[in-house]
N, CA, C and O atoms as CSV, one atom per row, in Angstrom:
chain,resi,resn,atom,element,x,y,z
A,1,ARG,N,N,6.245,1.954,-3.089
A,1,ARG,CA,C,5.938,1.487,-1.749
A,1,ARG,C,C,5.222,0.148,-1.861
A,1,ARG,O,O,4.295,0.008,-2.659
A,2,PRO,N,N,5.638,-0.831,-1.076
A,2,PRO,CA,C,4.981,-2.140,-1.154
A,2,PRO,C,C,3.551,-2.095,-0.612
A,2,PRO,O,O,3.232,-1.312,0.282
A,3,THR,N,N,2.716,-2.941,-1.169
A,3,THR,CA,C,1.299,-3.003,-0.818
A,3,THR,C,C,1.104,-3.770,0.482
A,3,THR,O,O,1.764,-4.783,0.717
A,4,ASN,N,N,0.190,-3.283,1.332
A,4,ASN,CA,C,-0.086,-4.005,2.577
A,4,ASN,C,C,-1.198,-5.038,2.370
A,4,ASN,O,O,-1.808,-5.103,1.302
A,5,ALA,N,N,-1.447,-5.831,3.393
A,5,ALA,CA,C,-2.397,-6.946,3.297
A,5,ALA,C,C,-3.813,-6.470,2.970
A,5,ALA,O,O,-4.496,-7.075,2.143
A,6,PHE,N,N,-4.258,-5.387,3.619
A,6,PHE,CA,C,-5.614,-4.909,3.359
A,6,PHE,C,C,-5.768,-4.441,1.916
A,6,PHE,O,O,-6.788,-4.718,1.284
A,7,ILE,N,N,-4.789,-3.750,1.399
A,7,ILE,CA,C,-4.877,-3.255,0.017
A,7,ILE,C,C,-4.939,-4.423,-0.960
A,7,ILE,O,O,-5.666,-4.359,-1.951
A,8,LEU,N,N,-4.192,-5.478,-0.698
A,8,LEU,CA,C,-4.283,-6.675,-1.546
A,8,LEU,C,C,-5.696,-7.254,-1.493
A,8,LEU,O,O,-6.261,-7.626,-2.522
A,9,PHE,N,N,-6.259,-7.327,-0.290
A,9,PHE,CA,C,-7.631,-7.813,-0.111
A,9,PHE,C,C,-8.610,-6.906,-0.866
A,9,PHE,O,O,-9.518,-7.387,-1.544
A,10,ARG,N,N,-8.415,-5.601,-0.742
A,10,ARG,CA,C,-9.302,-4.643,-1.398
A,10,ARG,C,C,-9.245,-4.802,-2.915
A,10,ARG,O,O,-10.281,-4.848,-3.578
A,11,ARG,N,N,-8.048,-4.886,-3.455
A,11,ARG,CA,C,-7.900,-5.050,-4.911
A,11,ARG,C,C,-8.605,-6.310,-5.403
A,11,ARG,O,O,-9.262,-6.305,-6.445
A,12,GLU,N,N,-8.460,-7.368,-4.650
A,12,GLU,CA,C,-9.032,-8.653,-5.048
A,12,GLU,C,C,-10.562,-8.661,-4.971
A,12,GLU,O,O,-11.214,-9.390,-5.719
A,13,ASN,N,N,-11.133,-7.862,-4.078
A,13,ASN,CA,C,-12.569,-7.927,-3.827
A,13,ASN,C,C,-13.360,-6.705,-4.278
A,13,ASN,O,O,-14.590,-6.715,-4.222
A,14,HIS,N,N,-12.684,-5.667,-4.718
A,14,HIS,CA,C,-13.364,-4.434,-5.128
A,14,HIS,C,C,-14.390,-4.693,-6.232
A,14,HIS,O,O,-15.523,-4.218,-6.150
A,15,GLY,N,N,-14.004,-5.433,-7.244
A,15,GLY,CA,C,-14.903,-5.708,-8.371
A,15,GLY,C,C,-16.165,-6.432,-7.949
A,15,GLY,O,O,-17.250,-6.149,-8.457
A,16,ARG,N,N,-16.027,-7.364,-7.023
A,16,ARG,CA,C,-17.184,-8.125,-6.537
A,16,ARG,C,C,-18.187,-7.197,-5.846
A,16,ARG,O,O,-19.386,-7.271,-6.110
A,17,ILE,N,N,-17.705,-6.341,-4.977
A,17,ILE,CA,C,-18.593,-5.417,-4.258
A,17,ILE,C,C,-19.231,-4.444,-5.242
A,17,ILE,O,O,-20.426,-4.160,-5.157
A,18,PHE,N,N,-18.434,-3.936,-6.173
A,18,PHE,CA,C,-18.958,-2.972,-7.138
A,18,PHE,C,C,-19.990,-3.623,-8.055
A,18,PHE,O,O,-20.970,-2.982,-8.434
A,19,GLN,N,N,-19.780,-4.889,-8.417
A,19,GLN,CA,C,-20.763,-5.601,-9.247
A,19,GLN,C,C,-22.076,-5.782,-8.495
A,19,GLN,O,O,-23.153,-5.636,-9.074
A,20,GLN,N,N,-21.988,-6.093,-7.228
A,20,GLN,CA,C,-23.186,-6.300,-6.418
A,20,GLN,C,C,-23.913,-4.987,-6.149
A,20,GLN,O,O,-25.134,-4.972,-5.998
A,21,ASN,N,N,-23.163,-3.879,-6.088
A,21,ASN,CA,C,-23.720,-2.562,-5.761
A,21,ASN,C,C,-23.121,-1.509,-6.689
A,21,ASN,O,O,-22.282,-0.720,-6.253
A,22,PRO,N,N,-23.530,-1.476,-7.958
A,22,PRO,CA,C,-22.876,-0.596,-8.934
A,22,PRO,C,C,-23.003,0.900,-8.646
A,22,PRO,O,O,-22.279,1.699,-9.240
A,23,TYR,N,N,-23.900,1.290,-7.755
A,23,TYR,CA,C,-24.087,2.713,-7.484
A,23,TYR,C,C,-23.327,3.189,-6.249
A,23,TYR,O,O,-23.426,4.356,-5.870
A,24,LEU,N,N,-22.571,2.291,-5.623
A,24,LEU,CA,C,-21.765,2.698,-4.471
A,24,LEU,C,C,-20.569,3.521,-4.936
A,24,LEU,O,O,-19.985,3.258,-5.987
A,25,SER,N,N,-20.219,4.511,-4.142
A,25,SER,CA,C,-18.997,5.269,-4.426
A,25,SER,C,C,-17.796,4.424,-4.015
A,25,SER,O,O,-17.933,3.460,-3.262
A,26,ASN,N,N,-16.631,4.788,-4.510
A,26,ASN,CA,C,-15.414,4.074,-4.115
A,26,ASN,C,C,-15.209,4.148,-2.609
A,26,ASN,O,O,-14.726,3.195,-1.996
A,27,ASN,N,N,-15.573,5.273,-2.017
A,27,ASN,CA,C,-15.458,5.430,-0.571
A,27,ASN,C,C,-16.332,4.398,0.152
A,27,ASN,O,O,-15.889,3.770,1.114
A,28,ASP,N,N,-17.571,4.227,-0.315
A,28,ASP,CA,C,-18.476,3.258,0.306
A,28,ASP,C,C,-18.025,1.820,0.060
A,28,ASP,O,O,-18.192,0.958,0.923
A,29,VAL,N,N,-17.456,1.564,-1.110
A,29,VAL,CA,C,-16.914,0.229,-1.391
A,29,VAL,C,C,-15.781,-0.058,-0.407
A,29,VAL,O,O,-15.691,-1.160,0.135
A,30,SER,N,N,-14.922,0.928,-0.179
A,30,SER,CA,C,-13.815,0.750,0.765
A,30,SER,C,C,-14.325,0.511,2.181
A,30,SER,O,O,-13.775,-0.317,2.908
A,31,LYS,N,N,-15.363,1.225,2.573
A,31,LYS,CA,C,-15.944,1.015,3.909
A,31,LYS,C,C,-16.499,-0.397,4.038
A,31,LYS,O,O,-16.304,-1.060,5.057
A,32,THR,N,N,-17.188,-0.849,3.003
A,32,THR,CA,C,-17.743,-2.205,3.005
A,32,THR,C,C,-16.631,-3.235,3.111
A,32,THR,O,O,-16.723,-4.188,3.885
A,33,LEU,N,N,-15.585,-3.037,2.329
A,33,LEU,CA,C,-14.463,-3.972,2.364
A,33,LEU,C,C,-13.725,-3.905,3.696
A,33,LEU,O,O,-13.200,-4.916,4.162
A,34,GLY,N,N,-13.680,-2.739,4.307
A,34,GLY,CA,C,-13.076,-2.610,5.633
A,34,GLY,C,C,-13.823,-3.441,6.664
A,34,GLY,O,O,-13.211,-4.092,7.511
A,35,LYS,N,N,-15.139,-3.415,6.590
A,35,LYS,CA,C,-15.953,-4.230,7.504
A,35,LYS,C,C,-15.733,-5.715,7.243
A,35,LYS,O,O,-15.641,-6.511,8.177
A,36,GLU,N,N,-15.648,-6.082,5.964
A,36,GLU,CA,C,-15.391,-7.489,5.625
A,36,GLU,C,C,-14.021,-7.922,6.138
A,36,GLU,O,O,-13.862,-9.027,6.657
A,37,TRP,N,N,-13.035,-7.039,5.988
A,37,TRP,CA,C,-11.675,-7.356,6.447
A,37,TRP,C,C,-11.670,-7.597,7.958
A,37,TRP,O,O,-11.060,-8.552,8.439
A,38,LYS,N,N,-12.350,-6.730,8.694
A,38,LYS,CA,C,-12.390,-6.879,10.152
A,38,LYS,C,C,-13.059,-8.184,10.563
A,38,LYS,O,O,-12.691,-8.779,11.576
A,39,ALA,N,N,-14.034,-8.632,9.785
A,39,ALA,CA,C,-14.764,-9.860,10.104
A,39,ALA,C,C,-14.063,-11.115,9.582
A,39,ALA,O,O,-14.439,-12.230,9.943
A,40,LEU,N,N,-13.063,-10.940,8.750
A,40,LEU,CA,C,-12.362,-12.069,8.141
A,40,LEU,C,C,-11.597,-12.855,9.208
A,40,LEU,O,O,-10.938,-12.257,10.058
A,41,PRO,N,N,-11.675,-14.169,9.173
A,41,PRO,CA,C,-10.909,-14.973,10.139
A,41,PRO,C,C,-9.405,-14.721,9.986
A,41,PRO,O,O,-8.915,-14.449,8.890
A,42,GLU,N,N,-8.698,-14.816,11.093
A,42,GLU,CA,C,-7.250,-14.585,11.080
A,42,GLU,C,C,-6.537,-15.481,10.071
A,42,GLU,O,O,-5.557,-15.068,9.451
A,43,SER,N,N,-7.028,-16.702,9.911
A,43,SER,CA,C,-6.380,-17.626,8.971
A,43,SER,C,C,-6.453,-17.099,7.540
A,43,SER,O,O,-5.519,-17.289,6.761
A,44,GLU,N,N,-7.550,-16.441,7.192
A,44,GLU,CA,C,-7.675,-15.874,5.841
A,44,GLU,C,C,-6.869,-14.585,5.709
A,44,GLU,O,O,-6.287,-14.319,4.657
A,45,LYS,N,N,-6.835,-13.783,6.775
A,45,LYS,CA,C,-6.014,-12.570,6.748
A,45,LYS,C,C,-4.545,-12.931,6.569
A,45,LYS,O,O,-3.794,-12.222,5.900
A,46,GLU,N,N,-4.151,-14.038,7.173
A,46,GLU,CA,C,-2.748,-14.455,7.114
A,46,GLU,C,C,-2.301,-14.713,5.678
A,46,GLU,O,O,-1.139,-14.481,5.344
A,47,ILE,N,N,-3.199,-15.186,4.834
A,47,ILE,CA,C,-2.881,-15.398,3.416
A,47,ILE,C,C,-2.455,-14.073,2.781
A,47,ILE,O,O,-1.454,-14.013,2.066
A,48,TYR,N,N,-3.215,-13.023,3.043
A,48,TYR,CA,C,-2.901,-11.702,2.493
A,48,TYR,C,C,-1.636,-11.129,3.131
A,48,TYR,O,O,-0.850,-10.459,2.462
A,49,ARG,N,N,-1.444,-11.391,4.410
A,49,ARG,CA,C,-0.232,-10.912,5.086
A,49,ARG,C,C,1.017,-11.557,4.493
A,49,ARG,O,O,2.045,-10.899,4.333
A,50,GLN,N,N,0.928,-12.835,4.172
A,50,GLN,CA,C,2.072,-13.525,3.572
A,50,GLN,C,C,2.366,-12.978,2.172
A,50,GLN,O,O,3.525,-12.800,1.798
A,51,LYS,N,N,1.300,-12.712,1.402
A,51,LYS,CA,C,1.494,-12.112,0.071
A,51,LYS,C,C,2.154,-10.741,0.199
A,51,LYS,O,O,3.069,-10.408,-0.555
A,52,ALA,N,N,1.677,-9.950,1.166
A,52,ALA,CA,C,2.234,-8.612,1.374
A,52,ALA,C,C,3.697,-8.699,1.800
A,52,ALA,O,O,4.527,-7.905,1.357
A,53,LYS,N,N,4.003,-9.653,2.649
A,53,LYS,CA,C,5.388,-9.830,3.104
A,53,LYS,C,C,6.295,-10.186,1.926
A,53,LYS,O,O,7.414,-9.684,1.820
A,54,SER,N,N,5.809,-11.046,1.053
A,54,SER,CA,C,6.568,-11.435,-0.130
A,54,SER,C,C,6.810,-10.227,-1.036
A,54,SER,O,O,7.917,-10.033,-1.539
A,55,LEU,N,N,5.775,-9.422,-1.238
A,55,LEU,CA,C,5.914,-8.215,-2.067
A,55,LEU,C,C,6.878,-7.221,-1.429
A,55,LEU,O,O,7.643,-6.554,-2.125
A,56,GLN,N,N,6.837,-7.128,-0.108
A,56,GLN,CA,C,7.742,-6.226,0.596
A,56,GLN,C,C,9.195,-6.671,0.410
A,56,GLN,O,O,10.080,-5.840,0.208
A,57,GLN,N,N,9.433,-7.973,0.480
A,57,GLN,CA,C,10.789,-8.491,0.281
A,57,GLN,C,C,11.275,-8.225,-1.145
A,57,GLN,O,O,12.424,-7.834,-1.355
A,58,GLU,N,N,10.388,-8.441,-2.124
A,58,GLU,CA,C,10.742,-8.153,-3.522
A,58,GLU,C,C,11.084,-6.676,-3.694
A,58,GLU,O,O,12.062,-6.325,-4.355
A,59,HIS,N,N,10.266,-5.821,-3.092
A,59,HIS,CA,C,10.478,-4.380,-3.189
A,59,HIS,C,C,11.824,-4.001,-2.571
A,59,HIS,O,O,12.560,-3.184,-3.124
A,60,GLN,N,N,12.135,-4.594,-1.433
A,60,GLN,CA,C,13.400,-4.283,-0.766
A,60,GLN,C,C,14.599,-4.733,-1.599
A,60,GLN,O,O,15.638,-4.074,-1.606
A,61,GLU,N,N,14.454,-5.845,-2.293
A,61,GLU,CA,C,15.539,-6.317,-3.159
A,61,GLU,C,C,15.731,-5.394,-4.366
A,61,GLU,O,O,16.860,-5.118,-4.772
A,62,LYS,N,N,14.619,-4.923,-4.932
A,62,LYS,CA,C,14.697,-4.041,-6.101
A,62,LYS,C,C,15.169,-2.639,-5.729
A,62,LYS,O,O,15.903,-2.001,-6.484
A,63,TYR,N,N,14.744,-2.166,-4.564
A,63,TYR,CA,C,15.025,-0.795,-4.136
A,63,TYR,C,C,15.624,-0.803,-2.727
A,63,TYR,O,O,14.960,-0.395,-1.774
A,64,PRO,N,N,16.855,-1.256,-2.587
A,64,PRO,CA,C,17.447,-1.408,-1.249
A,64,PRO,C,C,17.602,-0.093,-0.478
A,64,PRO,O,O,17.662,-0.108,0.751
A,65,ASP,N,N,17.667,1.026,-1.172
A,65,ASP,CA,C,17.841,2.314,-0.498
A,65,ASP,C,C,16.527,3.048,-0.263
A,65,ASP,O,O,16.531,4.188,0.202
A,66,TYR,N,N,15.398,2.406,-0.578
A,66,TYR,CA,C,14.088,3.044,-0.428
A,66,TYR,C,C,13.792,3.289,1.045
A,66,TYR,O,O,13.960,2.395,1.874
A,67,LYS,N,N,13.353,4.492,1.366
A,67,LYS,CA,C,12.971,4.848,2.736
A,67,LYS,C,C,11.558,5.400,2.708
A,67,LYS,O,O,11.180,6.135,1.796
A,68,PHE,N,N,10.779,5.032,3.729
A,68,PHE,CA,C,9.429,5.590,3.850
A,68,PHE,C,C,9.245,6.137,5.231
A,68,PHE,O,O,8.177,6.657,5.552
């Protein structure tokens, strides 16, 4: 299944949050990143959306019969 924009953002920023707060659970890291995502300007979200769209197109080319 292709990755969505938020998951790309989460992957890119998980290490930073965990480094700043090493005792946070993964659930709390995700909540923190969710708040950051909501506060992110649309122009920055669009970067992740374009990456996700590109990955989705690649996935569709590799697996044309994939259904979700």
